[in-house]
Backbone as XML, in Angstrom:
<?xml version="1.0"?>
<chain id="A" units="angstrom">
  <residue number="1" name="MET">
    <atom name="N" x="48.660" y="29.612" z="-6.678"/>
    <atom name="CA" x="48.821" y="31.822" z="-6.089"/>
    <atom name="C" x="47.618" y="31.734" z="-4.837"/>
  </residue>
  <residue number="2" name="ALA">
    <atom name="N" x="47.643" y="31.827" z="-3.742"/>
    <atom name="CA" x="46.635" y="32.744" z="-3.212"/>
    <atom name="C" x="45.394" y="33.475" z="-3.645"/>
  </residue>
  <residue number="3" name="LYS">
    <atom name="N" x="44.550" y="33.852" z="-3.156"/>
    <atom name="CA" x="43.608" y="34.808" z="-3.717"/>
    <atom name="C" x="43.173" y="35.890" z="-2.598"/>
  </residue>
  <residue number="4" name="ARG">
    <atom name="N" x="43.835" y="36.734" z="-2.972"/>
    <atom name="CA" x="43.390" y="38.438" z="-2.491"/>
    <atom name="C" x="42.102" y="37.978" z="-1.641"/>
  </residue>
  <residue number="5" name="GLY">
    <atom name="N" x="42.000" y="38.792" z="-0.031"/>
    <atom name="CA" x="41.566" y="39.090" z="0.262"/>
    <atom name="C" x="40.325" y="40.464" z="0.292"/>
  </residue>
  <residue number="6" name="ARG">
    <atom name="N" x="39.328" y="40.625" z="0.751"/>
    <atom name="CA" x="39.092" y="41.706" z="0.755"/>
    <atom name="C" x="39.054" y="42.581" z="2.050"/>
  </residue>
  <residue number="7" name="GLY">
    <atom name="N" x="39.190" y="43.959" z="1.785"/>
    <atom name="CA" x="39.864" y="45.102" z="2.799"/>
    <atom name="C" x="38.927" y="45.509" z="3.252"/>
  </residue>
  <residue number="8" name="ALA">
    <atom name="N" x="38.760" y="46.127" z="4.259"/>
    <atom name="CA" x="38.491" y="47.337" z="5.127"/>
    <atom name="C" x="37.550" y="48.315" z="3.284"/>
  </residue>
  <residue number="9" name="ILE">
    <atom name="N" x="38.834" y="48.953" z="3.247"/>
    <atom name="CA" x="38.106" y="49.631" z="2.334"/>
    <atom name="C" x="37.845" y="49.063" z="0.719"/>
  </residue>
  <residue number="10" name="ASP">
    <atom name="N" x="37.535" y="47.817" z="0.073"/>
    <atom name="CA" x="36.844" y="46.857" z="-0.412"/>
    <atom name="C" x="34.861" y="47.163" z="0.257"/>
  </residue>
  <residue number="11" name="TRP">
    <atom name="N" x="35.610" y="46.807" z="0.858"/>
    <atom name="CA" x="34.046" y="46.429" z="2.250"/>
    <atom name="C" x="33.087" y="48.337" z="1.536"/>
  </residue>
  <residue number="12" name="GLN">
    <atom name="N" x="34.208" y="49.455" z="2.026"/>
    <atom name="CA" x="33.466" y="50.628" z="2.260"/>
    <atom name="C" x="32.763" y="51.645" z="1.020"/>
  </residue>
  <residue number="13" name="VAL">
    <atom name="N" x="33.298" y="50.705" z="-0.214"/>
    <atom name="CA" x="33.167" y="51.362" z="-1.367"/>
    <atom name="C" x="32.555" y="50.915" z="-1.626"/>
  </residue>
  <residue number="14" name="ALA">
    <atom name="N" x="32.006" y="49.212" z="-1.816"/>
    <atom name="CA" x="31.097" y="48.579" z="-1.697"/>
    <atom name="C" x="30.143" y="49.249" z="-1.124"/>
  </residue>
  <residue number="15" name="ALA">
    <atom name="N" x="29.698" y="49.003" z="0.120"/>
    <atom name="CA" x="28.880" y="50.099" z="0.961"/>
    <atom name="C" x="28.412" y="51.168" z="0.485"/>
  </residue>
  <residue number="16" name="ARG">
    <atom name="N" x="29.350" y="52.199" z="-0.469"/>
    <atom name="CA" x="29.086" y="53.534" z="-0.688"/>
    <atom name="C" x="28.296" y="53.573" z="-2.031"/>
  </residue>
  <residue number="17" name="VAL">
    <atom name="N" x="28.723" y="52.606" z="-2.842"/>
    <atom name="CA" x="27.856" y="53.076" z="-4.486"/>
    <atom name="C" x="26.234" y="51.805" z="-3.923"/>
  </residue>
  <residue number="18" name="ARG">
    <atom name="N" x="26.039" y="51.347" z="-3.186"/>
    <atom name="CA" x="24.549" y="50.863" z="-2.940"/>
    <atom name="C" x="24.484" y="51.526" z="-2.319"/>
  </residue>
  <residue number="19" name="MET">
    <atom name="N" x="24.394" y="52.892" z="-1.378"/>
    <atom name="CA" x="24.230" y="53.326" z="-0.686"/>
    <atom name="C" x="23.714" y="54.532" z="-1.412"/>
  </residue>
  <residue number="20" name="ARG">
    <atom name="N" x="24.704" y="54.935" z="-3.108"/>
    <atom name="CA" x="24.988" y="55.808" z="-3.534"/>
    <atom name="C" x="23.117" y="56.478" z="-4.653"/>
  </residue>
  <residue number="21" name="ARG">
    <atom name="N" x="23.353" y="54.406" z="-5.077"/>
    <atom name="CA" x="22.649" y="53.856" z="-5.836"/>
    <atom name="C" x="21.209" y="54.120" z="-5.794"/>
  </residue>
  <residue number="22" name="LEU">
    <atom name="N" x="21.046" y="53.258" z="-4.135"/>
    <atom name="CA" x="19.865" y="53.423" z="-3.636"/>
    <atom name="C" x="19.364" y="55.015" z="-2.902"/>
  </residue>
  <residue number="23" name="MET">
    <atom name="N" x="20.276" y="55.526" z="-2.885"/>
    <atom name="CA" x="19.576" y="57.746" z="-2.628"/>
    <atom name="C" x="19.402" y="57.937" z="-3.788"/>
  </residue>
  <residue number="24" name="LEU">
    <atom name="N" x="19.438" y="58.301" z="-5.426"/>
    <atom name="CA" x="19.446" y="58.031" z="-6.537"/>
    <atom name="C" x="18.014" y="57.809" z="-6.789"/>
  </residue>
  <residue number="25" name="ASP">
    <atom name="N" x="17.497" y="56.920" z="-6.106"/>
    <atom name="CA" x="16.221" y="55.430" z="-6.037"/>
    <atom name="C" x="16.361" y="54.953" z="-7.657"/>
  </residue>
  <residue number="26" name="MET">
    <atom name="N" x="17.775" y="54.412" z="-7.445"/>
    <atom name="CA" x="17.906" y="53.425" z="-8.915"/>
    <atom name="C" x="18.041" y="52.051" z="-8.753"/>
  </residue>
  <residue number="27" name="THR">
    <atom name="N" x="17.771" y="51.626" z="-9.348"/>
    <atom name="CA" x="17.969" y="49.434" z="-9.518"/>
    <atom name="C" x="18.821" y="49.032" z="-9.892"/>
  </residue>
  <residue number="28" name="GLN">
    <atom name="N" x="19.299" y="48.039" z="-9.843"/>
    <atom name="CA" x="20.284" y="47.329" z="-9.833"/>
    <atom name="C" x="20.899" y="47.136" z="-10.853"/>
  </residue>
  <residue number="29" name="GLN">
    <atom name="N" x="19.363" y="46.699" z="-11.542"/>
    <atom name="CA" x="19.173" y="47.137" z="-13.534"/>
    <atom name="C" x="19.333" y="47.772" z="-14.414"/>
  </residue>
  <residue number="30" name="LYS">
    <atom name="N" x="19.335" y="49.197" z="-13.856"/>
    <atom name="CA" x="19.734" y="50.451" z="-14.381"/>
    <atom name="C" x="20.916" y="50.382" z="-14.198"/>
  </residue>
  <residue number="31" name="LEU">
    <atom name="N" x="22.062" y="50.446" z="-13.348"/>
    <atom name="CA" x="23.094" y="50.654" z="-12.589"/>
    <atom name="C" x="23.757" y="49.907" z="-13.374"/>
  </residue>
  <residue number="32" name="ALA">
    <atom name="N" x="23.146" y="49.063" z="-14.132"/>
    <atom name="CA" x="23.900" y="47.664" z="-14.641"/>
    <atom name="C" x="23.732" y="48.031" z="-16.508"/>
  </residue>
  <residue number="33" name="ALA">
    <atom name="N" x="22.823" y="48.640" z="-16.862"/>
    <atom name="CA" x="22.628" y="49.562" z="-17.554"/>
    <atom name="C" x="23.818" y="50.187" z="-18.756"/>
  </residue>
  <residue number="34" name="GLU">
    <atom name="N" x="23.951" y="50.902" z="-17.805"/>
    <atom name="CA" x="24.507" y="52.030" z="-17.461"/>
    <atom name="C" x="26.304" y="52.226" z="-17.553"/>
  </residue>
  <residue number="35" name="LEU">
    <atom name="N" x="26.162" y="51.254" z="-16.652"/>
    <atom name="CA" x="28.022" y="50.301" z="-16.831"/>
    <atom name="C" x="27.915" y="49.625" z="-18.131"/>
  </residue>
  <residue number="36" name="GLY">
    <atom name="N" x="27.128" y="48.505" z="-18.505"/>
    <atom name="CA" x="26.854" y="48.038" z="-19.712"/>
    <atom name="C" x="27.637" y="45.946" z="-19.441"/>
  </residue>
  <residue number="37" name="LEU">
    <atom name="N" x="27.086" y="45.852" z="-18.184"/>
    <atom name="CA" x="27.025" y="44.397" z="-17.670"/>
    <atom name="C" x="25.709" y="44.212" z="-17.433"/>
  </residue>
  <residue number="38" name="THR">
    <atom name="N" x="25.371" y="42.659" z="-15.992"/>
    <atom name="CA" x="24.465" y="42.091" z="-16.002"/>
    <atom name="C" x="24.380" y="42.543" z="-14.613"/>
  </residue>
  <residue number="39" name="PHE">
    <atom name="N" x="23.129" y="43.355" z="-14.099"/>
    <atom name="CA" x="22.860" y="43.191" z="-12.772"/>
    <atom name="C" x="23.379" y="42.153" z="-11.405"/>
  </residue>
  <residue number="40" name="GLN">
    <atom name="N" x="24.135" y="40.552" z="-12.410"/>
    <atom name="CA" x="24.394" y="40.414" z="-10.793"/>
    <atom name="C" x="26.117" y="41.141" z="-10.531"/>
  </residue>
  <residue number="41" name="GLN">
    <atom name="N" x="26.348" y="41.498" z="-11.409"/>
    <atom name="CA" x="27.671" y="42.116" z="-11.344"/>
    <atom name="C" x="27.456" y="43.089" z="-10.745"/>
  </residue>
  <residue number="42" name="VAL">
    <atom name="N" x="26.505" y="44.492" z="-10.576"/>
    <atom name="CA" x="25.891" y="45.305" z="-9.599"/>
    <atom name="C" x="25.863" y="44.517" z="-8.142"/>
  </residue>
  <residue number="43" name="GLN">
    <atom name="N" x="25.215" y="43.354" z="-7.877"/>
    <atom name="CA" x="25.311" y="42.681" z="-6.985"/>
    <atom name="C" x="26.508" y="42.654" z="-6.424"/>
  </residue>
  <residue number="44" name="LYS">
    <atom name="N" x="27.281" y="41.787" z="-7.112"/>
    <atom name="CA" x="28.318" y="41.110" z="-6.552"/>
    <atom name="C" x="29.313" y="42.356" z="-6.606"/>
  </residue>
  <residue number="45" name="TYR">
    <atom name="N" x="29.369" y="43.540" z="-6.906"/>
    <atom name="CA" x="29.982" y="44.654" z="-6.345"/>
    <atom name="C" x="29.757" y="44.900" z="-4.981"/>
  </residue>
  <residue number="46" name="GLU">
    <atom name="N" x="27.947" y="45.370" z="-4.789"/>
    <atom name="CA" x="27.331" y="45.648" z="-3.900"/>
    <atom name="C" x="28.063" y="45.152" z="-2.791"/>
  </residue>
  <residue number="47" name="ASN">
    <atom name="N" x="27.677" y="43.832" z="-2.951"/>
    <atom name="CA" x="28.421" y="43.046" z="-1.749"/>
    <atom name="C" x="29.843" y="42.591" z="-1.030"/>
  </residue>
  <residue number="48" name="GLY">
    <atom name="N" x="30.506" y="43.384" z="-2.812"/>
    <atom name="CA" x="31.575" y="43.244" z="-2.035"/>
    <atom name="C" x="32.320" y="41.767" z="-3.087"/>
  </residue>
  <residue number="49" name="ALA">
    <atom name="N" x="31.431" y="41.192" z="-3.383"/>
    <atom name="CA" x="32.985" y="39.654" z="-3.250"/>
    <atom name="C" x="33.392" y="39.875" z="-5.201"/>
  </residue>
  <residue number="50" name="THR">
    <atom name="N" x="33.477" y="41.585" z="-5.242"/>
    <atom name="CA" x="33.897" y="41.064" z="-6.698"/>
    <atom name="C" x="34.934" y="42.483" z="-6.126"/>
  </residue>
  <residue number="51" name="ARG">
    <atom name="N" x="35.854" y="42.709" z="-6.270"/>
    <atom name="CA" x="36.587" y="44.366" z="-5.561"/>
    <atom name="C" x="36.162" y="45.617" z="-7.015"/>
  </residue>
  <residue number="52" name="ILE">
    <atom name="N" x="36.092" y="46.540" z="-7.318"/>
    <atom name="CA" x="35.692" y="47.550" z="-8.602"/>
    <atom name="C" x="37.261" y="48.470" z="-8.791"/>
  </residue>
  <residue number="53" name="ALA">
    <atom name="N" x="37.785" y="47.948" z="-10.039"/>
    <atom name="CA" x="38.822" y="48.760" z="-10.063"/>
    <atom name="C" x="38.499" y="50.111" z="-11.223"/>
  </residue>
  <residue number="54" name="ALA">
    <atom name="N" x="39.732" y="50.571" z="-10.573"/>
    <atom name="CA" x="40.013" y="52.131" z="-11.299"/>
    <atom name="C" x="39.252" y="53.044" z="-11.541"/>
  </residue>
  <residue number="55" name="SER">
    <atom name="N" x="39.404" y="51.687" z="-13.189"/>
    <atom name="CA" x="38.729" y="52.918" z="-14.163"/>
    <atom name="C" x="37.107" y="52.377" z="-14.415"/>
  </residue>
  <residue number="56" name="ARG">
    <atom name="N" x="36.300" y="51.606" z="-13.270"/>
    <atom name="CA" x="34.836" y="51.472" z="-13.244"/>
    <atom name="C" x="34.305" y="52.360" z="-11.917"/>
  </residue>
  <residue number="57" name="LEU">
    <atom name="N" x="35.333" y="52.230" z="-10.878"/>
    <atom name="CA" x="35.316" y="53.595" z="-9.825"/>
    <atom name="C" x="34.746" y="55.022" z="-11.004"/>
  </residue>
  <residue number="58" name="GLN">
    <atom name="N" x="36.058" y="55.364" z="-11.425"/>
    <atom name="CA" x="35.511" y="56.163" z="-12.187"/>
    <atom name="C" x="34.001" y="56.075" z="-13.242"/>
  </residue>
  <residue number="59" name="GLN">
    <atom name="N" x="33.564" y="55.364" z="-13.197"/>
    <atom name="CA" x="32.540" y="55.577" z="-14.615"/>
    <atom name="C" x="31.460" y="55.346" z="-13.583"/>
  </residue>
  <residue number="60" name="LEU">
    <atom name="N" x="31.834" y="54.835" z="-12.042"/>
    <atom name="CA" x="30.482" y="54.927" z="-10.786"/>
    <atom name="C" x="29.808" y="55.909" z="-10.069"/>
  </residue>
  <residue number="61" name="ALA">
    <atom name="N" x="31.033" y="56.852" z="-9.975"/>
    <atom name="CA" x="31.396" y="58.342" z="-10.088"/>
    <atom name="C" x="30.352" y="59.181" z="-11.313"/>
  </residue>
  <residue number="62" name="GLY">
    <atom name="N" x="31.110" y="59.446" z="-12.144"/>
    <atom name="CA" x="30.235" y="59.620" z="-13.439"/>
    <atom name="C" x="28.805" y="59.125" z="-12.788"/>
  </residue>
  <residue number="63" name="ILE">
    <atom name="N" x="28.327" y="58.063" z="-13.341"/>
    <atom name="CA" x="27.120" y="57.546" z="-13.695"/>
    <atom name="C" x="25.962" y="58.031" z="-12.092"/>
  </residue>
  <residue number="64" name="LEU">
    <atom name="N" x="26.885" y="57.911" z="-11.192"/>
    <atom name="CA" x="26.163" y="58.222" z="-9.355"/>
    <atom name="C" x="26.284" y="59.655" z="-8.916"/>
  </residue>
  <residue number="65" name="GLN">
    <atom name="N" x="26.113" y="60.578" z="-9.947"/>
    <atom name="CA" x="27.634" y="61.582" z="-9.643"/>
    <atom name="C" x="28.039" y="62.401" z="-8.757"/>
  </residue>
  <residue number="66" name="VAL">
    <atom name="N" x="28.611" y="61.709" z="-8.274"/>
    <atom name="CA" x="29.637" y="62.280" z="-7.483"/>
    <atom name="C" x="31.312" y="62.255" z="-7.859"/>
  </residue>
  <residue number="67" name="PRO">
    <atom name="N" x="31.239" y="62.974" z="-6.964"/>
    <atom name="CA" x="33.256" y="61.834" z="-6.933"/>
    <atom name="C" x="34.047" y="61.279" z="-6.641"/>
  </residue>
  <residue number="68" name="VAL">
    <atom name="N" x="34.848" y="61.035" z="-6.787"/>
    <atom name="CA" x="35.718" y="59.618" z="-6.335"/>
    <atom name="C" x="35.958" y="59.764" z="-5.445"/>
  </residue>
  <residue number="69" name="SER">
    <atom name="N" x="35.795" y="61.008" z="-5.152"/>
    <atom name="CA" x="36.248" y="60.254" z="-3.266"/>
    <atom name="C" x="35.859" y="60.525" z="-2.862"/>
  </residue>
  <residue number="70" name="PHE">
    <atom name="N" x="34.114" y="60.495" z="-3.178"/>
    <atom name="CA" x="32.505" y="59.793" z="-2.096"/>
    <atom name="C" x="32.677" y="59.203" z="-1.839"/>
  </residue>
  <residue number="71" name="PHE">
    <atom name="N" x="33.582" y="57.697" z="-2.747"/>
    <atom name="CA" x="33.999" y="56.028" z="-1.824"/>
    <atom name="C" x="34.530" y="56.064" z="-1.323"/>
  </residue>
  <residue number="72" name="PHE">
    <atom name="N" x="35.221" y="56.818" z="-0.862"/>
    <atom name="CA" x="36.095" y="56.901" z="0.284"/>
    <atom name="C" x="36.246" y="57.933" z="1.296"/>
  </residue>
  <residue number="73" name="GLU">
    <atom name="N" x="35.169" y="58.351" z="1.643"/>
    <atom name="CA" x="34.814" y="59.709" z="2.854"/>
    <atom name="C" x="34.591" y="58.930" z="4.203"/>
  </residue>
  <residue number="74" name="GLU">
    <atom name="N" x="35.022" y="59.430" z="5.292"/>
    <atom name="CA" x="34.943" y="58.828" z="6.279"/>
    <atom name="C" x="36.257" y="58.007" z="6.866"/>
  </residue>
  <residue number="75" name="PHE">
    <atom name="N" x="37.021" y="57.013" z="5.633"/>
    <atom name="CA" x="37.933" y="56.626" z="6.066"/>
    <atom name="C" x="39.180" y="57.358" z="5.891"/>
  </residue>
  <residue number="76" name="PRO">
    <atom name="N" x="40.101" y="57.167" z="6.972"/>
    <atom name="CA" x="40.747" y="57.325" z="7.479"/>
    <atom name="C" x="41.871" y="56.171" z="6.567"/>
  </residue>
  <residue number="77" name="THR">
    <atom name="N" x="43.366" y="57.344" z="6.229"/>
    <atom name="CA" x="44.398" y="57.422" z="5.256"/>
    <atom name="C" x="45.534" y="57.298" z="6.080"/>
  </residue>
  <residue number="78" name="ALA">
    <atom name="N" x="46.120" y="57.919" z="5.577"/>
    <atom name="CA" x="47.871" y="58.235" z="6.178"/>
    <atom name="C" x="46.949" y="59.598" z="5.732"/>
  </residue>
  <residue number="79" name="ALA">
    <atom name="N" x="47.135" y="60.554" z="5.270"/>
    <atom name="CA" x="46.603" y="61.288" z="4.479"/>
    <atom name="C" x="46.416" y="62.259" z="5.010"/>
  </residue>
  <residue number="80" name="THR">
    <atom name="N" x="45.105" y="61.327" z="5.123"/>
    <atom name="CA" x="43.931" y="62.350" z="6.105"/>
    <atom name="C" x="43.636" y="62.139" z="7.680"/>
  </residue>
  <residue number="81" name="ALA">
    <atom name="N" x="44.471" y="60.931" z="8.454"/>
    <atom name="CA" x="44.397" y="60.573" z="9.372"/>
    <atom name="C" x="44.402" y="62.303" z="10.429"/>
  </residue>
  <residue number="82" name="PRO">
    <atom name="N" x="43.687" y="61.718" z="11.986"/>
    <atom name="CA" x="43.909" y="62.946" z="12.478"/>
    <atom name="C" x="45.001" y="62.908" z="12.940"/>
  </residue>
  <residue number="83" name="THR">
    <atom name="N" x="45.171" y="64.184" z="12.927"/>
    <atom name="CA" x="46.595" y="63.938" z="13.911"/>
    <atom name="C" x="46.683" y="64.302" z="15.512"/>
  </residue>
  <residue number="84" name="ALA">
    <atom name="N" x="47.963" y="64.151" z="15.913"/>
    <atom name="CA" x="47.355" y="64.992" z="18.264"/>
    <atom name="C" x="46.811" y="66.385" z="17.503"/>
  </residue>
  <residue number="85" name="GLY">
    <atom name="N" x="45.578" y="66.249" z="18.651"/>
    <atom name="CA" x="45.327" y="67.189" z="19.173"/>
    <atom name="C" x="44.216" y="67.933" z="17.873"/>
  </residue>
  <residue number="86" name="ARG">
    <atom name="N" x="43.597" y="67.049" z="16.385"/>
    <atom name="CA" x="42.901" y="67.110" z="15.933"/>
    <atom name="C" x="42.161" y="66.442" z="15.205"/>
  </residue>
  <residue number="87" name="GLU">
    <atom name="N" x="41.181" y="65.710" z="15.882"/>
    <atom name="CA" x="40.872" y="64.198" z="15.758"/>
    <atom name="C" x="39.211" y="65.221" z="15.614"/>
  </residue>
  <residue number="88" name="GLN">
    <atom name="N" x="39.145" y="63.384" z="14.164"/>
    <atom name="CA" x="37.828" y="64.398" z="13.687"/>
    <atom name="C" x="36.919" y="63.096" z="14.071"/>
  </residue>
  <residue number="89" name="PRO">
    <atom name="N" x="35.922" y="63.722" z="14.764"/>
    <atom name="CA" x="35.074" y="61.837" z="15.243"/>
    <atom name="C" x="34.466" y="61.285" z="13.935"/>
  </residue>
  <residue number="90" name="ALA">
    <atom name="N" x="34.763" y="60.179" z="14.363"/>
    <atom name="CA" x="34.395" y="59.190" z="13.073"/>
    <atom name="C" x="33.389" y="58.809" z="13.629"/>
  </residue>
  <residue number="91" name="LEU">
    <atom name="N" x="32.196" y="58.549" z="11.803"/>
    <atom name="CA" x="30.471" y="58.582" z="11.448"/>
    <atom name="C" x="30.948" y="57.291" z="12.306"/>
  </residue>
  <residue number="92" name="PRO">
    <atom name="N" x="29.709" y="56.596" z="13.312"/>
    <atom name="CA" x="29.800" y="55.005" z="13.863"/>
    <atom name="C" x="29.723" y="54.024" z="12.559"/>
  </residue>
  <residue number="93" name="SER">
    <atom name="N" x="29.675" y="52.953" z="12.568"/>
    <atom name="CA" x="29.446" y="51.687" z="11.988"/>
    <atom name="C" x="28.174" y="51.690" z="11.631"/>
  </residue>
  <residue number="94" name="TYR">
    <atom name="N" x="27.327" y="51.424" z="12.731"/>
    <atom name="CA" x="25.898" y="51.001" z="12.869"/>
    <atom name="C" x="25.866" y="52.508" z="11.696"/>
  </residue>
  <residue number="95" name="VAL">
    <atom name="N" x="25.954" y="53.449" z="11.664"/>
    <atom name="CA" x="25.068" y="54.780" z="10.976"/>
    <atom name="C" x="25.244" y="54.710" z="9.271"/>
  </residue>
  <residue number="96" name="SER">
    <atom name="N" x="26.082" y="53.958" z="8.902"/>
    <atom name="CA" x="26.978" y="53.776" z="7.810"/>
    <atom name="C" x="25.800" y="51.983" z="7.268"/>
  </residue>
  <residue number="97" name="ASP">
    <atom name="N" x="25.986" y="51.710" z="8.096"/>
    <atom name="CA" x="25.377" y="50.003" z="7.368"/>
    <atom name="C" x="24.113" y="50.567" z="7.822"/>
  </residue>
  <residue number="98" name="PHE">
    <atom name="N" x="23.366" y="51.579" z="7.873"/>
    <atom name="CA" x="22.472" y="51.517" z="8.255"/>
    <atom name="C" x="21.732" y="52.046" z="6.883"/>
  </residue>
  <residue number="99" name="LEU">
    <atom name="N" x="22.056" y="52.991" z="6.949"/>
    <atom name="CA" x="21.750" y="54.059" z="5.385"/>
    <atom name="C" x="22.507" y="53.426" z="4.561"/>
  </residue>
  <residue number="100" name="THR">
    <atom name="N" x="23.106" y="52.861" z="4.366"/>
    <atom name="CA" x="23.154" y="51.555" z="2.455"/>
    <atom name="C" x="22.650" y="50.017" z="2.593"/>
  </residue>
  <residue number="101" name="THR">
    <atom name="N" x="21.143" y="50.491" z="3.028"/>
    <atom name="CA" x="19.995" y="49.567" z="3.033"/>
    <atom name="C" x="18.623" y="50.135" z="2.468"/>
  </residue>
  <residue number="102" name="ALA">
    <atom name="N" x="17.239" y="49.454" z="1.602"/>
    <atom name="CA" x="17.062" y="50.556" z="1.403"/>
    <atom name="C" x="15.943" y="50.834" z="2.720"/>
  </residue>
  <residue number="103" name="ASP">
    <atom name="N" x="15.673" y="50.293" z="3.643"/>
    <atom name="CA" x="14.911" y="50.484" z="4.847"/>
    <atom name="C" x="15.005" y="51.538" z="5.196"/>
  </residue>
  <residue number="104" name="GLY">
    <atom name="N" x="16.834" y="51.605" z="5.335"/>
    <atom name="CA" x="17.122" y="52.959" z="6.002"/>
    <atom name="C" x="17.315" y="54.024" z="5.529"/>
  </residue>
  <residue number="105" name="LEU">
    <atom name="N" x="17.578" y="54.307" z="4.430"/>
    <atom name="CA" x="18.013" y="55.002" z="3.285"/>
    <atom name="C" x="16.085" y="55.484" z="3.727"/>
  </residue>
  <residue number="106" name="ALA">
    <atom name="N" x="14.865" y="54.547" z="3.446"/>
    <atom name="CA" x="13.922" y="55.396" z="3.236"/>
    <atom name="C" x="13.354" y="56.121" z="4.209"/>
  </residue>
  <residue number="107" name="LEU">
    <atom name="N" x="13.854" y="55.719" z="5.283"/>
    <atom name="CA" x="13.467" y="56.008" z="7.147"/>
    <atom name="C" x="14.240" y="57.348" z="6.907"/>
  </residue>
  <residue number="108" name="THR">
    <atom name="N" x="15.764" y="57.230" z="6.744"/>
    <atom name="CA" x="15.654" y="58.708" z="6.875"/>
    <atom name="C" x="15.156" y="60.326" z="6.118"/>
  </residue>
  <residue number="109" name="LYS">
    <atom name="N" x="14.756" y="59.272" z="4.645"/>
    <atom name="CA" x="14.287" y="60.333" z="4.442"/>
    <atom name="C" x="12.655" y="60.778" z="4.416"/>
  </residue>
  <residue number="110" name="ALA">
    <atom name="N" x="11.914" y="60.045" z="5.028"/>
    <atom name="CA" x="10.842" y="60.093" z="5.423"/>
    <atom name="C" x="11.260" y="60.944" z="6.503"/>
  </residue>
  <residue number="111" name="PHE">
    <atom name="N" x="12.025" y="61.085" z="7.220"/>
    <atom name="CA" x="12.109" y="61.796" z="8.762"/>
    <atom name="C" x="12.777" y="63.009" z="8.490"/>
  </residue>
  <residue number="112" name="MET">
    <atom name="N" x="13.411" y="63.405" z="7.372"/>
    <atom name="CA" x="14.189" y="64.498" z="7.688"/>
    <atom name="C" x="13.183" y="65.179" z="7.219"/>
  </residue>
  <residue number="113" name="SER">
    <atom name="N" x="11.281" y="64.598" z="6.019"/>
    <atom name="CA" x="10.920" y="65.202" z="5.225"/>
    <atom name="C" x="9.711" y="65.598" z="6.489"/>
  </residue>
  <residue number="114" name="LEU">
    <atom name="N" x="10.298" y="65.519" z="7.897"/>
    <atom name="CA" x="9.151" y="66.236" z="9.496"/>
    <atom name="C" x="9.519" y="67.363" z="9.487"/>
  </residue>
  <residue number="115" name="ARG">
    <atom name="N" x="8.890" y="68.423" z="8.742"/>
    <atom name="CA" x="9.169" y="69.566" z="9.744"/>
    <atom name="C" x="8.988" y="69.877" z="10.811"/>
  </residue>
  <residue number="116" name="ASP">
    <atom name="N" x="8.169" y="69.300" z="11.554"/>
    <atom name="CA" x="7.543" y="69.715" z="13.183"/>
    <atom name="C" x="8.354" y="68.356" z="13.881"/>
  </residue>
  <residue number="117" name="ALA">
    <atom name="N" x="9.278" y="69.195" z="14.848"/>
    <atom name="CA" x="10.174" y="68.556" z="15.993"/>
    <atom name="C" x="10.181" y="67.598" z="16.811"/>
  </residue>
  <residue number="118" name="ARG">
    <atom name="N" x="8.389" y="67.734" z="16.787"/>
    <atom name="CA" x="7.990" y="67.413" z="18.157"/>
    <atom name="C" x="7.348" y="66.196" z="17.544"/>
  </residue>
  <residue number="119" name="GLN">
    <atom name="N" x="7.135" y="66.317" z="16.177"/>
    <atom name="CA" x="6.635" y="64.903" z="15.686"/>
    <atom name="C" x="7.612" y="63.662" z="15.480"/>
  </residue>
  <residue number="120" name="ARG">
    <atom name="N" x="9.112" y="64.368" z="14.640"/>
    <atom name="CA" x="10.385" y="64.033" z="14.850"/>
    <atom name="C" x="10.645" y="63.185" z="15.937"/>
  </residue>
  <residue number="121" name="ARG">
    <atom name="N" x="10.471" y="63.626" z="17.663"/>
    <atom name="CA" x="10.244" y="63.702" z="19.020"/>
    <atom name="C" x="9.596" y="62.260" z="19.197"/>
  </residue>
  <residue number="122" name="CYS">
    <atom name="N" x="8.536" y="62.081" z="18.368"/>
    <atom name="CA" x="8.120" y="61.088" z="18.794"/>
    <atom name="C" x="8.161" y="60.019" z="18.284"/>
  </residue>
  <residue number="123" name="ILE">
    <atom name="N" x="8.790" y="60.385" z="17.418"/>
    <atom name="CA" x="9.209" y="59.001" z="16.488"/>
    <atom name="C" x="10.421" y="58.191" z="17.099"/>
  </residue>
  <residue number="124" name="VAL">
    <atom name="N" x="11.557" y="58.894" z="17.194"/>
    <atom name="CA" x="12.472" y="58.379" z="17.871"/>
    <atom name="C" x="12.088" y="58.672" z="19.454"/>
  </residue>
  <residue number="125" name="ILE">
    <atom name="N" x="11.350" y="58.255" z="20.113"/>
    <atom name="CA" x="11.007" y="57.501" z="21.415"/>
    <atom name="C" x="10.174" y="56.231" z="21.000"/>
  </residue>
  <residue number="126" name="LEU">
    <atom name="N" x="9.321" y="56.561" z="19.570"/>
    <atom name="CA" x="9.051" y="54.697" z="19.730"/>
    <atom name="C" x="9.568" y="54.365" z="18.741"/>
  </residue>
  <residue number="127" name="ALA">
    <atom name="N" x="10.829" y="54.339" z="18.413"/>
    <atom name="CA" x="11.910" y="53.057" z="17.740"/>
    <atom name="C" x="12.243" y="53.252" z="18.990"/>
  </residue>
  <residue number="128" name="GLU">
    <atom name="N" x="12.715" y="53.822" z="19.991"/>
    <atom name="CA" x="13.358" y="53.491" z="20.996"/>
    <atom name="C" x="13.205" y="52.892" z="21.881"/>
  </residue>
  <residue number="129" name="ALA">
    <atom name="N" x="11.503" y="53.361" z="22.162"/>
    <atom name="CA" x="10.749" y="51.722" z="22.915"/>
    <atom name="C" x="10.669" y="50.385" z="21.909"/>
  </residue>
  <residue number="130" name="MET">
    <atom name="N" x="10.305" y="50.294" z="20.571"/>
    <atom name="CA" x="10.277" y="49.410" z="20.393"/>
    <atom name="C" x="11.430" y="48.660" z="20.252"/>
  </residue>
  <residue number="131" name="ALA">
    <atom name="N" x="12.439" y="49.169" z="20.509"/>
    <atom name="CA" x="13.761" y="48.433" z="20.274"/>
    <atom name="C" x="13.711" y="48.142" z="21.339"/>
  </residue>
  <residue number="132" name="ARG">
    <atom name="N" x="13.796" y="48.495" z="23.060"/>
    <atom name="CA" x="13.829" y="47.754" z="24.261"/>
    <atom name="C" x="12.686" y="46.191" z="24.314"/>
  </residue>
</chain>
C-alpha cells in the first residue's frame, strides 16, 4: 500500500502549532509533557513528518489555548472560499513562514512593543537596506 503524502492543510496545521507554541514561549519538551509524548513526536508534528489526528488536534488546541479553527485560519476551504466580488486578501506565505520561526516571532514582538513610529520606521529602513 502506498504511503499518503502530506497535503497543504497538514503543513499549515503543523506550522500553526509551532507558531502558537512559540507565541506562548513554550518549549517542545513542555508541550510534549502536556500531551504525554516525547519531544521528538512534537518535532515530527511541527515539521509535518507526522499528521496530527483530530483528537490530538483538539488536545493541542486546549493546551495552546486556541480554538481548533485557529489551525485552519487563512486556509481557504470550499465553505469559506471567496465568492465572486467578495475576495478576501490572502496572507502571503512568507508572512506565516516568518511568524512560525522563533526569530520571526521575537522580532515581531519586539517591533510591536516600540511605541515611537519613527523608531519602527528606522528598523524597516535598516532591514530593507540590509536585504539589498
